[in-house]
KEKE-3310 file (N, C-alpha, C; in steps of 0.2 Angstrom, whole numbers, plus 5000, padded with zeros to 4 digits):
npx = (5542:5526:5521:5512:5499:5501:5495:5486:5470:5453:5441:5429:5416:5407:5394:5393:5394:5383:5373:5375:5372:5359:5351:5347:5359:5364:5354:5357:5370:5366:5358:5368:5377:5370:5362:5373:5382:5396:5411:5409:5399:5389:5397:5410:5409:5407:5420:5429:5424:5428:5442:5444:5440:5427:5416:5403:5403:5408:5408:5404:5409:5403:5409:5404:5391:5381:5367:5366:5368:5380:5380:5368:5371:5382:5376:5366:5373:5384:5380:5384:5385:5381:5385:5381:5388:5385:5385:5375:5358:5348:5352:5354:5340:5334:5342:5338:5324:5325:5330:5321:5310:5317:5324:5335:5336:5338:5351:5357:5361:5359:5369:5369:5383:5400:5414:5427:5426:5421:5406:5408:5414:5431:5439:5428:5424:5426:5429:5433:5426:5425:5419:5424:5421:5428:5435:5428:5431:5438:5449:5459:5469:5465:5453:5459:5465:5454:5448:5457:5456:5443:5443:5445:5459:5470:5460:5452:5455:5447:5446:5441:5445:5443:5457:5472:5483:5492:5501:5493:5488:5486:5473:5466:5467:5459:5446:5442:5441:5432:5420:5416:5414:5425:5436:5449:5459:5467:5482:5489:5501:5500:5490:5495:5506:5500:5492:5502:5509:5500:5499:5495:5496:5500:5491:5487:5488:5481:5481:5468:5466:5465:5454:5445:5446:5439:5426:5423:5421:5410:5400:5399:5394:5382:5376:5374:5366:5355:5351:5350:5338:5328:5335:5336:5322:5317:5326:5331:5340:5352:5357:5360:5370:5380:5383:5388:5399:5407:5409:5416:5428:5433:5434:5444:5455:5456:5459:5472:5479:5480:5470:5462:5459:5460:5462:5463:5469:5471:5479:5476:5488)
npy = (5881:5885:5901:5907:5917:5929:5939:5947:5944:5948:5941:5936:5929:5919:5919:5931:5940:5936:5940:5954:5957:5953:5962:5979:5985:5979:5984:5997:5998:5995:6006:6016:6012:6005:5991:5983:5984:5988:5997:6010:6004:5999:6004:6000:5986:5984:5989:5979:5968:5970:5971:5958:5951:5945:5934:5928:5914:5909:5902:5909:5911:5920:5924:5927:5933:5941:5953:5950:5959:5961:5948:5949:5959:5954:5943:5949:5959:5952:5939:5928:5913:5913:5909:5912:5913:5912:5915:5919:5917:5926:5935:5927:5923:5936:5940:5930:5934:5946:5943:5935:5932:5941:5943:5937:5928:5914:5911:5913:5906:5904:5899:5892:5893:5891:5902:5897:5883:5878:5872:5864:5855:5852:5862:5868:5881:5895:5908:5915:5926:5942:5955:5967:5960:5950:5954:5950:5937:5924:5916:5919:5914:5901:5903:5908:5896:5888:5894:5892:5878:5876:5883:5881:5875:5888:5897:5912:5923:5936:5951:5963:5972:5978:5986:5986:5998:6006:6010:6006:6011:6001:6004:6010:6000:5990:5997:6000:5988:5981:5990:5987:5973:5965:5952:5954:5965:5962:5965:5972:5967:5955:5948:5946:5938:5926:5922:5920:5910:5900:5896:5904:5916:5932:5945:5958:5971:5983:5998:6006:6016:6030:6033:6026:6033:6045:6040:6036:6048:6053:6043:6047:6060:6057:6050:6059:6068:6066:6053:6054:6058:6048:6036:6039:6040:6027:6018:6024:6036:6031:6021:6029:6038:6028:6023:6035:6039:6027:6028:6040:6037:6028:6037:6046:6037:6033:6045:6048:6038:6025:6015:6007:6001:5988:5981:5965:5954:5938:5923:5905:5893)
npz = (6400:6404:6407:6422:6427:6440:6446:6460:6467:6470:6481:6472:6464:6451:6455:6462:6452:6444:6453:6452:6439:6438:6444:6448:6445:6433:6425:6425:6419:6406:6403:6403:6393:6382:6374:6370:6380:6382:6380:6368:6361:6348:6337:6341:6341:6327:6323:6329:6323:6309:6311:6315:6303:6301:6293:6282:6281:6294:6310:6326:6342:6355:6370:6386:6383:6387:6385:6372:6362:6353:6347:6339:6331:6323:6317:6310:6301:6295:6293:6299:6309:6326:6342:6358:6374:6391:6409:6416:6420:6419:6409:6398:6396:6393:6382:6373:6372:6366:6354:6347:6334:6326:6309:6307:6317:6317:6315:6328:6343:6361:6375:6391:6402:6408:6406:6408:6408:6395:6387:6375:6361:6355:6343:6337:6333:6322:6326:6342:6352:6362:6372:6382:6394:6399:6410:6421:6423:6433:6431:6420:6413:6411:6403:6391:6387:6385:6375:6365:6364:6359:6347:6329:6319:6314:6318:6325:6339:6346:6355:6367:6382:6399:6407:6418:6417:6422:6438:6452:6468:6484:6489:6478:6469:6475:6477:6464:6457:6466:6465:6452:6453:6448:6449:6446:6436:6420:6412:6397:6393:6401:6395:6382:6385:6390:6379:6369:6376:6376:6363:6353:6340:6339:6331:6331:6344:6353:6362:6369:6378:6380:6373:6381:6393:6388:6386:6399:6405:6397:6401:6414:6414:6407:6417:6428:6422:6411:6417:6430:6437:6434:6439:6453:6456:6453:6459:6470:6480:6486:6478:6466:6472:6475:6462:6456:6464:6462:6449:6447:6453:6443:6432:6437:6439:6425:6419:6425:6419:6424:6423:6409:6392:6381:6364:6356:6343:6338:6332:6331:6331)
capx = (5537:5521:5520:5506:5497:5502:5491:5482:5463:5448:5437:5423:5414:5402:5388:5393:5393:5376:5369:5375:5368:5352:5348:5347:5366:5364:5350:5361:5375:5363:5356:5373:5380:5366:5362:5380:5385:5403:5413:5409:5393:5388:5402:5415:5407:5409:5427:5432:5422:5432:5448:5444:5438:5421:5413:5397:5404:5411:5404:5407:5407:5404:5410:5401:5387:5376:5361:5366:5369:5385:5378:5363:5375:5386:5372:5363:5377:5388:5376:5388:5382:5384:5383:5382:5389:5385:5384:5369:5352:5344:5355:5352:5333:5333:5345:5333:5318:5327:5332:5316:5307:5322:5324:5342:5336:5340:5358:5359:5359:5362:5370:5372:5389:5406:5419:5433:5424:5416:5402:5409:5419:5437:5439:5421:5423:5431:5431:5431:5424:5423:5419:5424:5418:5433:5437:5424:5433:5442:5455:5460:5473:5460:5449:5463:5466:5448:5447:5462:5454:5437:5445:5448:5466:5470:5455:5454:5452:5446:5442:5443:5444:5446:5464:5476:5488:5497:5502:5488:5489:5482:5466:5464:5465:5453:5440:5440:5439:5426:5414:5414:5414:5430:5441:5455:5460:5473:5486:5490:5507:5498:5486:5500:5510:5495:5491:5508:5511:5495:5500:5492:5501:5496:5491:5487:5487:5480:5480:5463:5465:5463:5447:5442:5445:5434:5420:5421:5418:5403:5396:5398:5390:5375:5373:5373:5361:5348:5349:5349:5331:5325:5338:5333:5315:5316:5330:5333:5346:5358:5360:5363:5376:5385:5385:5391:5405:5411:5411:5421:5434:5436:5436:5450:5460:5457:5463:5478:5483:5480:5466:5461:5456:5464:5459:5468:5467:5477:5477:5478:5493)
capy = (5881:5890:5906:5908:5924:5930:5945:5946:5943:5948:5935:5937:5922:5920:5920:5938:5943:5935:5945:5961:5958:5951:5967:5986:5987:5977:5989:6004:5998:5996:6013:6020:6009:6002:5984:5980:5984:5988:6004:6011:6001:5996:6006:5996:5980:5985:5989:5973:5963:5972:5969:5950:5949:5941:5933:5924:5906:5907:5901:5914:5910:5926:5922:5932:5937:5946:5954:5948:5964:5960:5943:5951:5964:5950:5939:5954:5962:5948:5933:5922:5909:5915:5905:5917:5909:5917:5911:5922:5915:5932:5938:5923:5924:5942:5940:5926:5937:5952:5940:5931:5936:5945:5940:5933:5924:5907:5911:5914:5902:5906:5893:5894:5889:5895:5903:5893:5876:5879:5866:5863:5851:5855:5864:5869:5888:5899:5914:5916:5934:5944:5963:5971:5956:5945:5957:5947:5930:5923:5913:5921:5909:5895:5906:5908:5889:5885:5898:5889:5872:5876:5886:5877:5877:5894:5901:5919:5925:5943:5953:5969:5971:5983:5984:5990:6001:6010:6008:6007:6010:5996:6006:6011:5993:5987:6001:6000:5981:5980:5993:5983:5966:5962:5948:5958:5967:5960:5970:5970:5962:5949:5945:5944:5932:5921:5920:5917:5903:5895:5894:5909:5921:5939:5949:5965:5972:5990:6001:6010:6019:6037:6032:6023:6039:6049:6036:6036:6055:6053:6040:6051:6065:6055:6047:6065:6073:6063:6047:6055:6058:6041:6031:6040:6039:6020:6014:6027:6040:6028:6018:6034:6040:6023:6023:6041:6038:6022:6030:6045:6033:6026:6043:6049:6033:6033:6052:6047:6033:6019:6010:6008:5996:5985:5977:5960:5949:5933:5917:5899:5890)
capz = (6405:6403:6412:6425:6430:6447:6449:6465:6465:6475:6481:6468:6461:6446:6458:6463:6445:6443:6457:6449:6432:6438:6448:6445:6442:6426:6421:6425:6414:6400:6402:6401:6387:6377:6375:6369:6387:6382:6378:6361:6359:6341:6333:6343:6338:6320:6322:6331:6317:6304:6312:6315:6297:6301:6286:6282:6282:6300:6317:6331:6349:6359:6377:6390:6378:6390:6382:6365:6357:6348:6343:6334:6326:6319:6313:6305:6296:6292:6291:6302:6314:6332:6348:6364:6380:6397:6415:6420:6417:6417:6403:6392:6395:6390:6375:6368:6371:6361:6347:6345:6328:6321:6303:6307:6323:6316:6315:6334:6349:6367:6379:6398:6403:6411:6401:6410:6406:6390:6385:6368:6358:6353:6336:6335:6331:6318:6330:6349:6353:6368:6372:6389:6399:6402:6416:6426:6424:6439:6429:6413:6409:6409:6398:6385:6386:6383:6368:6360:6363:6355:6340:6324:6317:6311:6321:6327:6345:6345:6361:6370:6389:6403:6409:6422:6412:6426:6444:6457:6476:6486:6490:6472:6466:6479:6476:6457:6456:6470:6462:6446:6454:6445:6453:6445:6429:6417:6408:6390:6393:6404:6390:6377:6388:6390:6372:6366:6380:6375:6356:6349:6336:6340:6325:6333:6351:6353:6368:6368:6385:6379:6371:6387:6397:6385:6387:6406:6406:6394:6405:6421:6412:6406:6424:6432:6419:6409:6420:6438:6440:6433:6444:6460:6456:6452:6463:6476:6480:6488:6472:6462:6475:6475:6455:6455:6468:6459:6442:6448:6454:6437:6428:6439:6437:6418:6417:6427:6415:6428:6420:6402:6388:6375:6359:6354:6338:6338:6328:6333:6326)
cpx = (5532:5521:5513:5505:5498:5499:5487:5474:5458:5444:5430:5422:5409:5396:5387:5391:5386:5371:5369:5371:5361:5348:5348:5354:5367:5360:5354:5366:5372:5361:5362:5376:5376:5366:5368:5384:5393:5405:5412:5403:5394:5394:5409:5415:5409:5416:5431:5430:5426:5439:5449:5442:5432:5418:5407:5398:5407:5405:5408:5405:5409:5404:5409:5396:5382:5369:5360:5367:5374:5383:5373:5366:5378:5382:5368:5367:5382:5385:5380:5383:5385:5381:5385:5383:5389:5383:5378:5363:5348:5346:5353:5344:5331:5336:5340:5327:5319:5328:5326:5312:5311:5323:5331:5342:5339:5347:5361:5357:5363:5363:5372:5378:5395:5411:5426:5432:5419:5412:5402:5415:5425:5436:5432:5420:5428:5433:5429:5431:5423:5424:5418:5420:5422:5436:5434:5426:5438:5449:5456:5464:5469:5456:5453:5464:5460:5446:5451:5459:5448:5438:5447:5455:5465:5464:5457:5451:5452:5442:5445:5441:5446:5452:5467:5482:5493:5498:5496:5490:5484:5474:5463:5462:5459:5446:5438:5437:5432:5420:5412:5413:5419:5434:5448:5455:5467:5476:5487:5496:5505:5494:5491:5504:5506:5494:5497:5510:5506:5496:5497:5498:5497:5497:5491:5485:5487:5478:5474:5461:5463:5456:5442:5441:5439:5427:5418:5418:5411:5398:5394:5393:5383:5372:5371:5368:5355:5346:5347:5342:5328:5328:5336:5326:5313:5319:5332:5339:5353:5361:5363:5370:5382:5388:5390:5398:5410:5414:5416:5428:5437:5438:5442:5456:5461:5461:5470:5482:5484:5476:5464:5458:5460:5460:5465:5465:5473:5474:5480:5483:5490)
cpy = (5886:5895:5907:5915:5924:5936:5943:5947:5945:5942:5936:5931:5924:5921:5927:5942:5942:5939:5952:5962:5955:5956:5974:5988:5985:5982:5995:6004:5998:6003:6017:6018:6007:5994:5980:5979:5984:5995:6005:6008:5998:5997:6002:5989:5979:5985:5983:5968:5964:5969:5961:5947:5944:5940:5928:5917:5904:5906:5905:5912:5916:5924:5928:5936:5942:5946:5952:5953:5963:5954:5945:5955:5959:5946:5944:5957:5958:5941:5927:5919:5911:5911:5910:5912:5914:5913:5914:5921:5921:5935:5934:5923:5930:5943:5936:5930:5943:5949:5937:5936:5940:5940:5935:5928:5917:5906:5911:5909:5904:5900:5896:5890:5894:5896:5899:5885:5876:5872:5864:5859:5855:5856:5865:5876:5891:5905:5913:5924:5936:5952:5965:5967:5951:5947:5953:5940:5929:5920:5914:5917:5903:5897:5906:5901:5886:5888:5894:5882:5872:5879:5880:5879:5883:5899:5907:5920:5933:5946:5960:5968:5977:5981:5988:5992:6005:6007:6011:6006:6004:5998:6007:6004:5990:5990:6000:5993:5979:5983:5989:5976:5962:5958:5952:5960:5965:5966:5968:5965:5955:5945:5942:5938:5926:5918:5917:5910:5898:5892:5899:5914:5927:5943:5956:5966:5980:5992:6007:6015:6026:6037:6030:6029:6044:6046:6037:6043:6056:6049:6043:6056:6063:6053:6054:6069:6069:6057:6048:6054:6051:6036:6033:6039:6031:6016:6017:6031:6036:6024:6023:6036:6035:6023:6029:6041:6033:6025:6035:6042:6031:6032:6046:6044:6032:6040:6051:6042:6027:6013:6012:6002:5994:5981:5972:5956:5944:5927:5910:5896:5884)
cpz = (6404:6409:6415:6427:6437:6450:6455:6463:6471:6475:6479:6464:6455:6449:6460:6457:6443:6446:6454:6443:6432:6442:6444:6443:6435:6422:6420:6420:6407:6398:6400:6394:6381:6378:6373:6375:6386:6379:6371:6358:6352:6337:6335:6341:6331:6319:6324:6325:6311:6305:6312:6308:6297:6295:6287:6284:6289:6305:6322:6338:6353:6367:6381:6386:6380:6387:6374:6359:6351:6344:6337:6329:6321:6314:6307:6299:6293:6290:6294:6307:6321:6338:6354:6370:6386:6403:6419:6416:6415:6410:6397:6391:6391:6383:6370:6367:6365:6354:6344:6339:6324:6315:6303:6314:6323:6316:6322:6339:6355:6372:6386:6399:6406:6406:6402:6410:6401:6388:6378:6366:6356:6345:6333:6332:6326:6322:6337:6350:6360:6368:6379:6394:6402:6409:6422:6427:6429:6436:6421:6409:6407:6403:6391:6383:6383:6376:6363:6359:6358:6348:6335:6322:6313:6313:6324:6334:6344:6351:6363:6378:6393:6406:6415:6418:6416:6433:6449:6464:6478:6487:6483:6469:6469:6477:6469:6455:6460:6467:6456:6447:6449:6450:6452:6438:6426:6414:6401:6389:6396:6399:6384:6379:6388:6384:6369:6370:6378:6367:6351:6346:6336:6333:6326:6340:6351:6360:6367:6374:6385:6377:6377:6392:6395:6387:6394:6408:6403:6398:6412:6419:6411:6413:6428:6429:6417:6413:6428:6440:6440:6438:6451:6461:6457:6457:6470:6476:6482:6482:6467:6465:6474:6467:6454:6458:6464:6452:6442:6450:6448:6432:6431:6438:6430:6416:6419:6424:6419:6426:6413:6399:6382:6370:6356:6349:6338:6334:6331:6328:6323)
residu = (MET:LYS:GLU:LYS:ASN:THR:LEU:LYS:LYS:LEU:ASP:ILE:THR:ILE:ASN:ASP:VAL:ASN:GLN:VAL:TYR:SER:GLY:PRO:ILE:GLY:ILE:LEU:TRP:GLU:MET:LEU:MET:GLY:ASP:HIS:ILE:HIS:VAL:GLY:GLY:GLU:GLU:GLU:THR:LYS:LYS:LEU:ALA:GLU:LYS:ALA:LYS:ILE:SER:LYS:ASP:GLN:THR:VAL:LEU:ASP:VAL:CYS:SER:ALA:LEU:GLY:GLY:PRO:ALA:ARG:TYR:LEU:ALA:LYS:HIS:TYR:GLY:CYS:GLU:VAL:ILE:GLY:LEU:ASP:ALA:THR:HIS:ASN:MET:ILE:ASP:GLU:ALA:GLU:ARG:ARG:THR:GLU:HIS:LYS:PRO:TYR:ALA:SER:LEU:ILE:THR:TYR:GLU:PHE:GLY:ASN:ALA:ILE:ASP:MET:PRO:PHE:LYS:LYS:GLU:SER:PHE:ASP:VAL:VAL:TRP:GLY:GLN:ASP:ALA:TRP:CYS:TYR:ILE:THR:ASP:LYS:ASN:ARG:LEU:ILE:GLU:GLU:ALA:TYR:ARG:VAL:LEU:LYS:PRO:SER:GLY:THR:ILE:ALA:PHE:THR:ASP:TRP:LEU:MET:VAL:GLY:LYS:LEU:SER:GLU:LYS:GLU:TRP:TYR:SER:LEU:ASN:GLU:PHE:MET:ALA:PHE:PRO:TYR:MET:GLU:THR:LEU:LYS:GLY:TYR:SER:THR:MET:LEU:LYS:SER:THR:GLY:PHE:ILE:ILE:GLU:SER:ILE:GLU:ASP:GLU:SER:LEU:ASP:PHE:ALA:ASP:HIS:CYS:HIS:MET:TYR:GLN:GLU:LYS:LEU:ARG:THR:GLU:LEU:LYS:HIS:VAL:ILE:ILE:LYS:THR:TYR:GLY:ASN:GLU:LEU:PHE:GLU:ALA:ALA:ASP:ASN:GLY:LEU:SER:LEU:TRP:VAL:GLN:ALA:ALA:ASP:GLU:GLY:LYS:VAL:GLY:ARG:GLY:ARG:ILE:ILE:ALA:LYS:LYS:GLN)
# end
Protein backbone atom coordinates (compact mmCIF):
# COMPACT_ATOMS: atom_id res chain seq x y z
CA MET A 1 0.00 0.00 0.00
CA LYS A 2 1.30 3.43 -0.90
CA GLU A 3 2.10 5.55 2.15
CA LYS A 4 0.35 8.93 2.12
CA ASN A 5 1.53 12.18 3.67
CA THR A 6 -0.19 12.92 6.96
CA LEU A 7 1.44 16.25 7.88
CA LYS A 8 -0.99 19.03 8.79
CA LYS A 9 -1.41 21.92 6.36
CA LEU A 10 -2.38 25.56 6.42
CA ASP A 11 -5.34 26.61 4.30
CA ILE A 12 -3.17 28.27 1.66
CA THR A 13 -4.09 27.96 -2.00
CA ILE A 14 -2.40 28.67 -5.30
CA ASN A 15 -4.31 31.95 -5.43
CA ASP A 16 -2.69 33.02 -2.17
CA VAL A 17 0.76 32.27 -3.60
CA ASN A 18 -0.14 34.16 -6.78
CA GLN A 19 -1.01 37.23 -4.74
CA VAL A 20 2.29 37.05 -2.88
CA TYR A 21 4.40 36.82 -6.02
CA SER A 22 2.38 39.36 -7.98
CA GLY A 23 3.07 42.06 -5.40
CA PRO A 24 5.90 43.67 -3.40
CA ILE A 25 6.75 40.46 -1.49
CA GLY A 26 7.79 38.79 -4.73
CA ILE A 27 9.97 41.81 -5.54
CA LEU A 28 11.47 41.68 -2.05
CA TRP A 29 12.52 38.04 -2.44
CA GLU A 30 14.22 38.86 -5.73
CA MET A 31 16.02 41.77 -4.08
CA LEU A 32 17.32 39.36 -1.43
CA MET A 33 18.09 36.33 -3.60
CA GLY A 34 18.42 37.52 -7.20
CA ASP A 35 16.34 36.36 -10.14
CA HIS A 36 16.91 32.67 -9.37
CA ILE A 37 14.86 33.27 -6.17
CA HIS A 38 16.34 30.37 -4.24
CA VAL A 39 19.04 29.88 -1.66
CA GLY A 40 22.52 30.05 -3.18
CA GLY A 41 21.37 31.61 -6.46
CA GLU A 42 23.26 30.75 -9.63
CA GLU A 43 25.94 28.76 -7.80
CA GLU A 44 23.31 26.42 -6.37
CA THR A 45 21.74 26.00 -9.82
CA LYS A 46 25.15 24.99 -11.15
CA LYS A 47 25.62 22.50 -8.31
CA LEU A 48 22.24 20.86 -8.85
CA ALA A 49 22.84 20.69 -12.62
CA GLU A 50 26.16 18.92 -12.10
CA LYS A 51 24.66 16.43 -9.68
CA ALA A 52 21.74 15.78 -12.05
CA LYS A 53 24.18 15.36 -14.97
CA ILE A 54 22.35 17.84 -17.20
CA SER A 55 23.42 17.56 -20.85
CA LYS A 56 22.70 19.16 -24.20
CA ASP A 57 20.47 16.39 -25.55
CA GLN A 58 17.99 16.57 -22.66
CA THR A 59 14.60 18.21 -22.24
CA VAL A 60 14.17 19.66 -18.75
CA LEU A 61 10.91 20.57 -17.05
CA ASP A 62 11.43 23.27 -14.40
CA VAL A 63 8.42 22.97 -12.10
CA CYS A 64 7.56 26.32 -10.45
CA SER A 65 9.99 28.17 -12.71
CA ALA A 66 9.21 31.69 -11.39
CA LEU A 67 11.29 34.38 -13.13
CA GLY A 68 13.14 31.80 -15.23
CA GLY A 69 16.60 32.30 -13.77
CA PRO A 70 17.44 28.58 -13.60
CA ALA A 71 15.87 27.92 -17.02
CA ARG A 72 18.08 30.57 -18.60
CA TYR A 73 21.14 29.25 -16.80
CA LEU A 74 20.55 25.67 -17.97
CA ALA A 75 19.89 26.69 -21.58
CA LYS A 76 22.89 29.01 -21.66
CA HIS A 77 25.46 26.75 -20.03
CA TYR A 78 24.27 23.28 -21.10
CA GLY A 79 22.39 23.90 -24.34
CA CYS A 80 19.44 21.79 -23.22
CA GLU A 81 15.80 22.49 -23.96
CA VAL A 82 13.91 23.83 -20.94
CA ILE A 83 10.18 24.17 -20.33
CA GLY A 84 9.31 26.34 -17.33
CA LEU A 85 5.99 25.56 -15.65
CA ASP A 86 4.46 28.12 -13.28
CA ALA A 87 0.99 28.96 -11.98
CA THR A 88 1.61 32.71 -11.65
CA HIS A 89 0.90 34.72 -14.80
CA ASN A 90 2.99 37.61 -13.55
CA MET A 91 6.04 35.36 -13.19
CA ILE A 92 5.60 33.83 -16.63
CA ASP A 93 5.20 37.24 -18.28
CA GLU A 94 8.33 38.55 -16.59
CA ALA A 95 10.31 35.36 -17.33
CA GLU A 96 9.41 35.67 -21.01
CA ARG A 97 10.43 39.33 -21.04
CA ARG A 98 13.81 38.53 -19.48
CA THR A 99 14.41 35.63 -21.88
CA GLU A 100 13.46 37.49 -25.05
CA HIS A 101 16.41 38.27 -27.37
CA LYS A 102 18.80 36.05 -25.43
CA PRO A 103 20.95 33.98 -27.84
CA TYR A 104 19.54 30.80 -26.27
CA ALA A 105 15.90 32.00 -26.13
CA SER A 106 14.77 29.41 -28.69
CA LEU A 107 15.62 26.67 -26.18
CA ILE A 108 13.21 27.95 -23.52
CA THR A 109 9.41 27.86 -23.32
CA TYR A 110 7.27 28.99 -20.39
CA GLU A 111 3.91 27.34 -19.75
CA PHE A 112 1.12 28.32 -17.40
CA GLY A 113 -0.08 25.39 -15.33
CA ASN A 114 -0.40 23.66 -11.99
CA ALA A 115 2.34 21.40 -10.65
CA ILE A 116 -0.20 18.85 -9.39
CA ASP A 117 -1.95 18.61 -12.75
CA MET A 118 0.80 19.13 -15.30
CA PRO A 119 -0.36 19.97 -18.85
CA PHE A 120 2.01 17.48 -20.49
CA LYS A 121 1.82 13.98 -21.95
CA LYS A 122 3.42 11.08 -20.11
CA GLU A 123 7.11 10.37 -20.68
CA SER A 124 7.81 13.81 -22.17
CA PHE A 125 10.91 14.87 -20.23
CA ASP A 126 14.39 13.65 -19.37
CA VAL A 127 14.57 15.72 -16.18
CA VAL A 128 12.02 17.19 -13.78
CA TRP A 129 13.68 20.05 -11.93
CA GLY A 130 12.74 22.23 -8.94
CA GLN A 131 14.55 24.71 -6.70
CA ASP A 132 13.18 25.83 -3.33
CA ALA A 133 9.65 26.14 -4.67
CA TRP A 134 7.81 22.91 -3.95
CA CYS A 135 7.29 24.11 -0.36
CA TYR A 136 4.41 26.11 -1.91
CA ILE A 137 2.69 22.99 -3.26
CA THR A 138 -0.37 21.85 -1.32
CA ASP A 139 -0.19 18.17 -2.35
CA LYS A 140 3.43 17.06 -2.65
CA ASN A 141 2.40 13.43 -3.07
CA ARG A 142 0.54 14.41 -6.22
CA LEU A 143 3.48 16.53 -7.40
CA ILE A 144 5.84 13.56 -7.14
CA GLU A 145 3.33 11.33 -8.95
CA GLU A 146 3.02 13.89 -11.76
CA ALA A 147 6.80 14.15 -12.02
CA TYR A 148 6.99 10.38 -12.39
CA ARG A 149 4.26 10.40 -15.06
CA VAL A 150 5.88 13.04 -17.28
CA LEU A 151 9.40 11.62 -16.97
CA LYS A 152 10.76 9.25 -19.58
CA PRO A 153 11.95 5.82 -18.41
CA SER A 154 15.22 6.26 -16.47
CA GLY A 155 14.50 10.00 -16.27
CA THR A 156 15.80 12.10 -13.39
CA ILE A 157 14.04 14.15 -10.74
CA ALA A 158 16.38 16.76 -9.23
CA PHE A 159 15.26 19.32 -6.68
CA THR A 160 15.97 21.33 -3.57
CA ASP A 161 13.38 22.47 -1.06
CA TRP A 162 12.90 24.19 2.28
CA LEU A 163 12.23 21.61 4.99
CA MET A 164 11.18 20.99 8.54
CA VAL A 165 14.22 19.29 10.06
CA GLY A 166 13.45 19.46 13.80
CA LYS A 167 10.56 19.68 16.22
CA LEU A 168 8.48 22.88 15.97
CA SER A 169 5.99 24.14 18.50
CA GLU A 170 2.47 24.79 17.24
CA LYS A 171 3.14 28.54 17.29
CA GLU A 172 6.47 28.20 15.47
CA TRP A 173 5.00 25.92 12.81
CA TYR A 174 2.13 28.31 12.14
CA SER A 175 4.23 31.50 12.14
CA LEU A 176 6.98 30.15 9.89
CA ASN A 177 4.62 28.71 7.29
CA GLU A 178 2.24 31.67 7.36
CA PHE A 179 5.05 34.18 6.79
CA MET A 180 6.22 32.30 3.70
CA ALA A 181 2.71 31.37 2.47
CA PHE A 182 3.65 27.68 2.65
CA PRO A 183 0.79 25.21 3.18
CA TYR A 184 3.42 23.13 5.00
CA MET A 185 7.07 22.10 4.88
CA GLU A 186 8.01 18.56 4.01
CA THR A 187 10.82 16.58 5.67
CA LEU A 188 13.69 14.74 4.01
CA LYS A 189 12.22 11.46 5.23
CA GLY A 190 8.81 12.46 3.87
CA TYR A 191 10.20 13.21 0.42
CA SER A 192 12.23 10.00 0.48
CA THR A 193 9.14 7.95 1.34
CA MET A 194 7.03 9.58 -1.39
CA LEU A 195 9.71 9.11 -4.03
CA LYS A 196 10.26 5.45 -3.20
CA SER A 197 6.52 4.75 -2.98
CA THR A 198 5.98 6.31 -6.41
CA GLY A 199 8.70 4.19 -7.98
CA PHE A 200 11.79 6.37 -7.92
CA ILE A 201 15.23 5.09 -6.98
CA ILE A 202 17.03 7.67 -4.86
CA GLU A 203 20.57 8.42 -6.01
CA SER A 204 21.47 11.08 -3.45
CA ILE A 205 19.76 12.89 -0.60
CA GLU A 206 21.63 15.71 1.14
CA ASP A 207 20.81 17.83 4.18
CA GLU A 208 21.93 21.39 3.44
CA SER A 209 20.52 22.89 6.64
CA LEU A 210 23.77 24.41 7.94
CA ASP A 211 24.24 26.25 4.65
CA PHE A 212 20.57 27.26 4.82
CA ALA A 213 21.11 28.85 8.24
CA ASP A 214 24.14 30.75 6.93
CA HIS A 215 22.09 32.13 4.06
CA CYS A 216 19.24 33.14 6.37
CA HIS A 217 21.73 35.29 8.27
CA MET A 218 23.03 36.74 5.01
CA TYR A 219 19.54 37.68 3.87
CA GLN A 220 18.71 39.21 7.25
CA GLU A 221 21.86 41.33 7.15
CA LYS A 222 21.14 42.43 3.59
CA LEU A 223 17.55 43.34 4.49
CA ARG A 224 18.66 45.43 7.48
CA THR A 225 21.48 47.25 5.71
CA GLU A 226 21.51 47.83 1.96
CA LEU A 227 17.79 47.17 1.37
CA LYS A 228 16.18 48.84 4.38
CA HIS A 229 16.07 52.37 3.00
CA VAL A 230 14.77 51.44 -0.45
CA ILE A 231 12.08 49.12 0.97
CA ILE A 232 10.80 51.75 3.40
CA LYS A 233 10.92 54.48 0.76
CA THR A 234 9.13 52.38 -1.86
CA TYR A 235 6.73 50.24 0.18
CA GLY A 236 6.62 51.78 3.65
CA ASN A 237 7.94 50.91 7.09
CA GLU A 238 5.11 48.43 7.74
CA LEU A 239 6.30 46.08 5.00
CA PHE A 240 9.91 46.37 6.16
CA GLU A 241 8.96 45.55 9.74
CA ALA A 242 6.84 42.57 8.64
CA ALA A 243 9.70 41.24 6.49
CA ASP A 244 12.26 41.76 9.24
CA ASN A 245 10.10 40.10 11.89
CA GLY A 246 9.30 37.13 9.67
CA LEU A 247 12.90 36.64 8.57
CA SER A 248 14.00 36.82 12.20
CA LEU A 249 11.74 33.87 12.97
CA TRP A 250 13.39 31.87 10.20
CA VAL A 251 16.90 32.81 11.34
CA GLN A 252 16.15 31.64 14.86
CA ALA A 253 14.49 28.40 13.72
CA ALA A 254 17.38 27.66 11.35
CA ASP A 255 19.96 28.32 14.08
CA GLU A 256 18.07 25.95 16.39
CA GLY A 257 18.07 23.18 13.77
CA LYS A 258 14.31 23.21 13.29
CA VAL A 259 14.12 24.29 9.62
CA GLY A 260 16.51 23.76 6.77
CA ARG A 261 16.92 22.69 3.21
CA GLY A 262 17.61 19.50 1.27
CA ARG A 263 18.83 18.40 -2.16
CA ILE A 264 17.52 15.20 -3.75
CA ILE A 265 18.35 13.34 -6.96
CA ALA A 266 16.33 10.26 -7.96
CA LYS A 267 15.70 8.13 -11.05
CA LYS A 268 12.49 6.79 -12.53
CA GLN A 269 12.63 3.01 -12.73
